[in-house]
C-alpha positions as CSV (number, residue, x, y, z in Angstrom):
1,M,49.5,52.9,-43.8
2,R,52.8,53.5,-45.4
3,R,53.1,52.0,-48.9
4,R,56.2,50.5,-50.6
5,R,56.8,49.7,-54.3
6,S,57.9,46.4,-55.8
7,A,60.4,46.4,-58.6
8,A,57.5,46.3,-61.0
9,G,56.1,49.5,-59.5
10,L,53.2,47.9,-57.7
11,L,52.2,49.7,-54.5
12,L,52.1,47.3,-51.6
13,P,51.0,48.0,-48.0
14,K,53.4,47.4,-45.2
15,A,53.6,43.6,-44.6
16,R,52.7,42.0,-41.3
17,P,54.0,38.8,-40.0
18,Y,52.3,35.7,-41.4
19,L,50.4,33.6,-38.9
20,S,52.6,30.7,-37.8
21,R,51.5,27.3,-36.7
22,R,52.4,28.2,-33.2
23,Q,49.7,30.8,-33.0
24,P,46.1,30.0,-32.2
25,P,44.3,27.9,-34.9
26,V,42.3,29.8,-37.5
27,S,38.5,29.5,-37.4
28,F,36.4,29.7,-40.6
29,S,33.2,28.4,-39.1
30,S,31.1,31.4,-40.4
31,F,31.1,34.0,-43.1
32,P,32.3,36.6,-43.5
33,L,35.5,36.0,-41.5
34,D,37.4,38.6,-39.6
35,L,40.7,37.8,-41.3
36,T,42.8,40.5,-42.9
37,F,45.6,38.4,-44.2
38,F,46.1,36.0,-47.1
39,R,49.2,34.6,-48.8
40,I,49.4,36.4,-52.0
41,S,50.3,34.3,-55.1
42,P,52.7,35.9,-57.6
43,K,49.9,35.5,-60.2
44,L,47.7,37.9,-58.1
45,L,50.5,40.5,-58.0
46,G,50.9,40.2,-61.8
47,L,54.6,39.4,-61.4
48,S,56.7,36.6,-62.6
49,H,58.6,34.3,-60.2
50,S,61.9,35.6,-61.4
51,S,61.0,39.2,-60.7
52,L,59.9,38.3,-57.2
53,K,63.1,36.6,-56.1
54,N,64.9,39.7,-54.9
55,T,61.9,42.0,-54.4
56,V,58.6,40.6,-53.0
57,P,58.6,37.6,-50.6
58,M,56.6,34.6,-52.0
59,E,54.3,34.9,-49.0
60,T,53.6,38.6,-48.8
61,T,50.9,39.6,-46.4
62,V,48.7,42.5,-47.4
63,G,45.9,44.4,-45.7
64,T,44.2,45.7,-48.9
65,P,44.4,43.3,-51.9
66,P,45.0,44.6,-55.4
67,E,41.9,45.0,-57.6
68,L,42.1,42.3,-60.2
69,P,39.6,41.0,-62.8
70,E,37.4,38.3,-61.4
71,E,38.5,35.9,-64.2
72,L,42.1,36.2,-63.1
73,L,41.1,35.8,-59.4
74,M,39.2,32.6,-60.3
75,T,42.1,31.2,-62.2
76,V,44.4,31.6,-59.2
77,F,41.8,30.5,-56.6
78,G,41.3,27.4,-58.7
79,T,44.8,26.3,-57.7
80,L,44.3,26.7,-53.9
81,E,43.5,24.1,-51.3
82,I,40.1,24.6,-49.8
83,P,41.2,26.0,-46.4
84,D,43.2,28.7,-48.2
85,L,40.3,29.3,-50.6
86,V,37.8,29.8,-47.8
87,R,40.2,32.3,-46.2
88,A,40.6,34.1,-49.5
89,A,36.8,34.6,-49.7
90,S,36.9,36.6,-46.4
91,V,39.5,39.2,-47.6
92,C,37.2,41.6,-49.5
93,T,34.0,41.8,-51.6
94,S,35.7,41.2,-54.9
95,W,37.6,38.1,-53.7
96,R,34.4,36.8,-52.1
97,S,32.6,37.3,-55.4
98,A,35.3,35.3,-57.3
99,Y,35.1,32.6,-54.7
100,T,31.3,32.3,-55.0
101,A,31.5,32.1,-58.8
102,L,34.3,29.5,-58.6
103,R,32.3,27.4,-56.1
104,S,29.0,27.6,-58.1
105,L,30.9,26.2,-61.1
106,G,32.6,23.5,-59.1
107,K,36.0,24.7,-60.4
108,H,38.0,24.5,-57.2
109,K,41.3,22.6,-57.2
110,Q,41.1,18.8,-57.7
111,P,42.3,16.7,-56.1
112,Q,42.4,18.3,-52.7
113,T,45.0,17.2,-50.2
114,P,43.3,15.3,-47.3
115,C,43.3,16.8,-43.8
116,L,43.1,15.2,-40.4
117,L,39.8,16.0,-38.6
118,Y,39.8,15.5,-34.9
119,C,38.5,16.8,-31.5
120,S,40.6,18.6,-29.0
121,E,40.1,18.9,-25.2
122,S,40.9,22.6,-25.6
123,S,37.9,23.2,-28.0
124,S,34.2,23.5,-27.2
125,E,32.1,20.4,-27.9
126,N,30.7,21.5,-31.2
127,V,34.1,22.5,-32.7
128,A,36.1,20.2,-35.0
129,C,39.8,20.8,-35.6
130,L,41.3,20.4,-39.1
131,Y,45.0,19.8,-39.5
132,S,46.3,20.8,-42.9
133,L,49.1,18.6,-44.3
134,V,49.9,21.4,-46.8
135,E,50.2,24.3,-44.4
136,K,51.1,22.2,-41.2
137,R,48.5,24.3,-39.3
138,V,45.2,23.8,-37.5
139,Y,41.8,25.3,-38.4
140,R,38.7,25.3,-36.2
141,L,35.3,24.6,-37.6
142,T,32.0,25.0,-35.8
143,L,29.6,22.1,-36.7
144,P,25.9,21.8,-36.2
145,E,24.2,20.1,-33.3
146,P,24.5,17.6,-31.7
147,P,28.0,18.3,-30.4
148,L,30.8,16.6,-32.3
149,H,32.4,15.4,-29.1
150,S,29.2,13.3,-28.4
151,R,29.2,11.6,-31.7
152,L,30.9,8.5,-33.1
153,L,32.8,9.1,-36.3
154,I,32.5,6.1,-38.6
155,G,33.3,7.4,-42.0
156,S,34.5,10.1,-44.4
157,S,33.9,10.3,-48.1
158,L,33.5,13.1,-50.6
159,G,34.2,15.7,-47.9
160,L,31.4,14.3,-45.8
161,L,31.6,12.9,-42.3
162,V,29.3,10.0,-41.3
163,T,28.5,10.4,-37.6
164,V,26.4,8.5,-35.1
165,D,24.6,10.4,-32.3
166,E,23.6,9.3,-28.8
167,R,20.5,7.6,-30.1
168,S,22.6,5.7,-32.6
169,E,21.1,7.6,-35.5
170,M,23.4,8.6,-38.4
171,H,24.0,11.9,-40.1
172,L,26.1,13.2,-43.0
173,V,28.0,16.4,-42.1
174,N,30.1,18.6,-44.4
175,P,32.4,20.4,-41.9
176,I,33.3,23.0,-44.5
177,T,29.8,24.1,-45.5
178,G,28.0,23.1,-42.3
179,Q,25.4,21.1,-44.3
180,Q,23.9,18.2,-42.3
181,I,21.6,15.5,-43.6
182,A,19.8,12.8,-41.6
183,L,20.1,9.2,-42.9
184,P,17.3,6.6,-42.6
185,S,16.6,5.6,-39.0
186,V,18.6,2.8,-37.5
187,T,15.3,1.1,-36.6
188,T,14.8,0.4,-40.4
189,M,17.9,-1.9,-40.3
190,Q,17.3,-5.6,-40.6
191,H,19.0,-6.2,-37.2
192,V,17.3,-3.4,-35.1
193,K,13.7,-3.0,-33.9
194,P,12.4,-0.1,-31.9
195,I,10.8,-0.6,-28.4
196,C,8.4,2.2,-27.4
197,D,7.3,3.4,-24.0
198,D,3.8,4.1,-22.9
199,S,3.8,7.5,-24.7
200,G,4.9,5.9,-28.0
201,A,8.5,7.2,-27.9
202,V,11.4,4.9,-28.7
203,H,13.4,4.3,-25.5
204,K,15.1,1.0,-26.3
205,Y,16.2,-1.2,-29.2
206,E,16.0,-4.9,-29.8
207,Y,19.3,-5.9,-31.4
208,S,19.2,-9.2,-33.3
209,R,22.6,-10.8,-33.8
210,H,21.9,-13.0,-36.8
211,M,23.4,-13.7,-40.2
212,A,21.7,-14.7,-43.4
213,N,21.3,-18.4,-42.3
214,Q,22.1,-18.4,-38.6
215,A,21.2,-16.6,-35.4
216,I,24.3,-16.3,-33.2
217,C,22.3,-15.8,-30.0
218,P,18.9,-14.5,-28.9
219,P,18.1,-10.8,-29.5
220,K,19.4,-8.4,-26.9
221,I,17.5,-5.4,-25.5
222,I,19.8,-2.4,-25.5
223,A,19.7,1.3,-24.7
224,P,19.8,3.7,-27.8
225,A,23.2,5.1,-26.8
226,A,24.7,1.7,-26.3
227,L,23.7,0.3,-29.7
228,R,26.4,2.3,-31.6
229,E,29.0,0.8,-29.3
230,V,28.4,-2.7,-30.7
231,F,26.7,-2.2,-34.1
232,H,28.2,0.6,-36.3
233,Q,31.7,0.0,-37.8
234,K,32.4,2.0,-40.9
235,A,30.3,4.0,-43.4
236,L,31.2,5.2,-46.9
237,V,29.4,7.6,-49.3
238,F,29.6,7.3,-53.1
239,Y,28.1,9.4,-55.9
240,D,26.1,7.5,-58.4
241,T,26.4,9.4,-61.7
242,P,23.7,7.7,-63.7
243,T,21.0,8.5,-61.1
244,G,22.6,11.7,-59.6
245,S,22.1,10.2,-56.1
246,Y,24.4,9.5,-53.2
247,I,24.7,5.9,-51.9
248,V,25.7,5.3,-48.3
249,V,27.1,1.9,-47.4
250,L,27.3,0.8,-43.8
251,I,29.5,-2.0,-42.5
252,H,28.0,-3.2,-39.3
253,M,27.8,-6.0,-36.7
254,P,27.3,-8.8,-36.2
255,F,30.4,-9.9,-38.0
256,G,30.9,-7.1,-40.5
257,Q,27.7,-7.3,-42.6
258,L,26.6,-4.8,-45.3
259,S,23.5,-2.6,-45.6
260,F,23.0,0.4,-47.9
261,A,20.6,3.3,-48.5
262,R,20.4,6.2,-51.0
263,V,20.3,9.7,-49.5
264,G,16.5,10.4,-49.4
265,D,15.5,6.8,-48.9
266,D,13.3,6.0,-45.8
267,K,15.0,2.7,-45.0
268,W,18.1,0.6,-45.2
269,T,18.6,-2.4,-47.5
270,W,20.5,-5.4,-46.1
271,L,23.0,-7.2,-48.4
272,P,23.4,-10.8,-47.2
273,P,24.8,-13.4,-47.0
274,H,28.5,-12.8,-46.5
275,T,30.3,-11.3,-43.5
276,D,33.7,-9.9,-42.4
277,Y,33.6,-6.9,-44.7
278,F,36.1,-4.2,-43.9
279,D,36.0,-1.7,-46.8
280,C,34.2,-0.8,-50.0
281,T,34.6,1.3,-53.2
282,Y,32.2,2.1,-56.0
283,K,33.2,1.9,-59.7
284,D,31.2,1.8,-62.9
285,G,27.9,1.2,-61.2
286,L,29.2,-1.7,-59.0
287,L,29.9,-1.7,-55.3
288,Y,33.2,-3.6,-54.6
289,A,33.4,-5.0,-51.0
290,A,36.6,-6.5,-49.5
291,T,36.6,-8.9,-46.5
292,L,39.2,-9.7,-43.9
293,M,39.4,-13.2,-45.5
294,G,40.8,-11.7,-48.7
295,E,37.6,-12.0,-50.6
296,I,36.2,-9.3,-53.0
297,H,32.5,-9.3,-53.9
298,T,30.6,-7.0,-56.3
299,F,27.0,-5.8,-55.9
300,D,25.0,-4.3,-58.7
301,L,22.8,-1.8,-57.0
302,S,21.3,-0.3,-60.2
303,G,18.2,-2.6,-60.6
304,P,15.2,-3.4,-58.5
305,A,16.9,-6.5,-57.1
306,V,20.6,-6.5,-56.0
307,T,22.8,-9.0,-57.7
308,M,26.1,-10.2,-56.2
309,N,29.2,-11.7,-57.8
310,T,32.5,-13.1,-56.3
311,I,35.6,-11.9,-58.1
312,M,38.1,-13.1,-55.5
313,G,37.9,-16.0,-53.2
314,V,39.4,-16.5,-49.8
315,D,43.1,-15.8,-49.7
316,D,45.4,-18.6,-48.6
317,D,48.4,-16.4,-47.6
318,D,49.2,-17.8,-44.2
319,D,52.2,-15.6,-43.7
320,F,50.2,-12.4,-43.4
321,E,47.3,-12.1,-40.9
322,I,44.9,-9.6,-42.4
323,Q,43.7,-7.1,-39.8
324,G,42.6,-4.4,-42.2
325,A,41.6,-4.9,-45.8
326,Y,41.1,-1.9,-48.1
327,I,39.9,-1.7,-51.7
328,L,40.4,1.4,-53.8
329,Q,40.7,2.7,-57.3
330,A,44.2,3.2,-58.6
331,P,44.9,6.5,-60.3
332,W,46.4,4.6,-63.3
333,G,43.3,2.4,-63.6
334,G,42.0,-0.8,-62.0
335,L,41.7,-1.7,-58.4
336,L,44.1,-2.0,-55.5
337,L,43.6,-4.3,-52.5
338,V,45.7,-3.3,-49.5
339,W,46.2,-5.5,-46.4
340,R,47.2,-4.0,-43.0
341,L,49.0,-5.8,-40.2
342,K,48.4,-4.5,-36.7
343,V,49.9,-5.7,-33.4
344,Y,49.0,-5.0,-29.8
345,S,51.4,-4.0,-27.1
346,G,50.6,-3.8,-23.4
347,N,49.2,-6.2,-20.8
348,P,46.8,-8.7,-22.5
349,D,44.9,-9.1,-19.2
350,D,44.2,-5.4,-19.0
351,I,42.2,-4.2,-22.1
352,S,42.5,-0.6,-21.2
353,S,46.3,-0.8,-21.4
354,L,46.5,-2.3,-24.9
355,T,47.8,-0.1,-27.7
356,L,47.5,-0.9,-31.4
357,H,50.3,-0.4,-33.8
358,T,50.4,-0.7,-37.6
359,K,53.4,-2.9,-38.5
360,G,53.1,-3.8,-42.1
361,I,51.3,-3.1,-45.4
362,K,50.8,-5.4,-48.5
363,I,49.6,-3.9,-51.7
364,H,48.1,-5.8,-54.6
365,E,46.7,-4.9,-58.0
366,V,43.5,-6.8,-58.7
367,D,43.3,-8.7,-61.9
368,V,39.6,-9.0,-62.2
369,A,39.6,-11.0,-65.4
370,A,42.0,-13.6,-64.0
371,K,40.6,-13.4,-60.5
372,K,44.0,-13.1,-58.9
373,L,46.1,-10.6,-57.0
374,V,49.5,-9.2,-58.2
375,E,51.6,-7.9,-55.3
376,I,53.5,-4.6,-55.8
377,D,56.2,-3.4,-53.4
378,C,56.2,0.3,-54.0
379,L,54.1,3.3,-55.0
380,H,56.5,5.6,-56.7
381,G,54.9,9.1,-57.0
382,H,51.9,8.1,-54.9
383,A,50.7,7.9,-51.3
384,L,47.9,5.9,-49.7
385,F,45.3,7.1,-47.1
386,L,43.7,4.4,-44.9
387,G,41.4,4.5,-42.0
388,H,37.7,5.2,-41.6
389,N,37.9,7.4,-44.7
390,Q,37.3,6.2,-48.2
391,S,40.6,4.6,-49.1
392,L,42.6,6.8,-51.4
393,C,45.7,6.5,-53.6
394,L,46.9,10.1,-54.5
395,S,49.6,11.4,-56.8
396,T,52.3,13.3,-55.0
397,K,52.8,15.4,-58.1
398,E,49.2,16.6,-57.9
399,C,49.4,16.9,-54.1
400,P,53.1,17.9,-53.5
401,A,52.7,18.2,-49.8
402,L,52.5,14.5,-49.5
403,K,55.5,12.1,-49.2
404,E,55.7,9.5,-51.9
405,N,55.7,5.8,-51.2
406,R,54.0,6.4,-47.8
407,V,50.8,5.2,-46.2
408,Y,49.0,7.8,-44.1
409,F,46.9,5.9,-41.7
410,T,44.4,6.5,-38.8
411,D,43.0,4.1,-36.2
412,D,40.1,2.0,-37.6
413,N,40.3,-0.9,-35.2
414,E,36.9,-2.7,-35.4
415,Y,36.7,-2.9,-31.6
416,I,37.7,0.8,-31.2
417,T,34.8,1.6,-28.9
418,V,36.3,-0.8,-26.3
419,H,39.5,1.2,-26.3
420,K,38.2,4.8,-26.2
421,D,40.9,6.1,-24.0
422,N,43.8,4.3,-25.6
423,R,46.4,6.1,-27.7
424,R,45.3,6.2,-31.4
425,D,47.2,4.3,-34.1
426,I,48.0,7.3,-36.3
427,G,51.0,8.1,-38.5
428,L,52.9,7.3,-41.7
429,L,54.4,4.1,-42.8
430,R,57.3,3.9,-45.3
431,L,56.6,1.2,-47.9
432,D,60.3,0.6,-48.6
433,N,61.2,-0.5,-45.1
434,N,57.9,-0.6,-43.1
435,S,59.3,2.1,-40.7
436,W,56.9,4.3,-38.8
437,E,56.9,8.1,-39.0
438,S,55.1,10.6,-36.8
439,L,52.4,12.8,-38.4
440,V,52.9,15.7,-36.1
441,F,54.5,16.1,-32.7
442,P,53.3,16.7,-30.0
443,Q,50.0,15.0,-30.5
444,L,47.2,17.5,-31.3
445,W,44.1,15.3,-31.0
446,S,42.0,13.8,-28.3
447,N,41.9,10.0,-28.4
448,W,38.1,10.0,-28.6
449,P,36.3,10.3,-30.9
450,A,38.9,8.8,-33.1
451,P,40.4,11.2,-35.7
452,V,39.6,10.6,-39.4
453,W,41.1,11.7,-42.8
454,I,38.8,14.0,-44.7
455,T,39.2,15.6,-48.1
456,P,37.6,19.1,-48.0
457,N,34.7,19.6,-50.4
458,L,32.6,22.7,-51.0
459,T,29.8,20.9,-52.8
460,M,26.4,21.2,-51.3
461,M,24.5,18.0,-51.6
462,K,21.2,18.2,-53.5
463,L,18.6,15.9,-52.0
464,S,16.7,13.6,-54.3
465,L,14.0,11.6,-52.7
466,N,13.9,7.9,-53.6
467,K,10.6,6.8,-52.1
């Protein structure tokens, strides 16, 4: 290969065109990857930005990377988004070694910019697509069985998907590392009992539609694959620092009730008596849960018995019909409560024709001491991410690819399983005028399973059994 010199005298191989977003998506489903390109940072070349202006392009593509100390490589790799970091690890042995050391120390860039995870009709059934907001390009990831296309995606937190398979059983899946962990069986839920055939195998479920003090109707016998269509709504994963364990919270039917389990538990614990929950967050040892009635409840999960407290009662704002209620931690401290207004278009007599659209957002700071909400009308320097993901408010300074004062949203309609073939409610909303912006055009994703935001994470979950 013919070599050329930069102004600083560094030998560089002949550059090849950088892969554009119009080329086939990149796959990093296994290691090592057969990739021979990487966007070289000025730090890796040992050059200043000023010396590069008229000599080496900011995105120089090289076939043989320069030999640099591992410490320097780790410093630069620590500034990369995880998709780029994983690609860097495939370039050569020394870069792979630096990546491994960085990963073992947990020193990769924080915070990461969320990506959109979705399925595509052009991909095989066990392949997930990851759209990077930073690079405006698509990656393909091969996930473990069962096929992703056959699962229901009900949550995304800490880089983990929460999926429901065709037997209505739940798994945590890290699409970057491929790690998959089974959660306690759905048959350990308060509302579900197994029905076995003559051989002792579970072949149906008895689904009880009751609340704490009232049964809505008699129990229903239902096929395993059908339960997830009417029972699972949203799941969130939180890390509990004092115990070093992961807590999974499930919002489920009937009427948006709560159950939770720690990873490693053998059963779920029901959290009665309230209903209409839509979102949760975990802060300082307390689970905060928001309802569609504007309520906020806390649950202390640290003791042998769960205790509950109400910090916000039913909201009386009649001018805004809440169809999505999200609770999240503000980067500047405290809690935010976000309400989402959605409207349907189409023929109301034909469910399959109805399309959901996000039309408005209201944001409140939660004054826990005074038990009141303080409405705010903008998020200067920040952006929101709402959907089946853990709700996030991110700094656009730390994640410069994001647009400030925007809400990035995906479709989390509580009756989404009824509208599997309908166009998904995905896009951006400007908070200054409530105008809608397209995320990407043309649409990349299949309408089912519904796409979710995910924040890539390289951490491998260590299991601790809580029996």
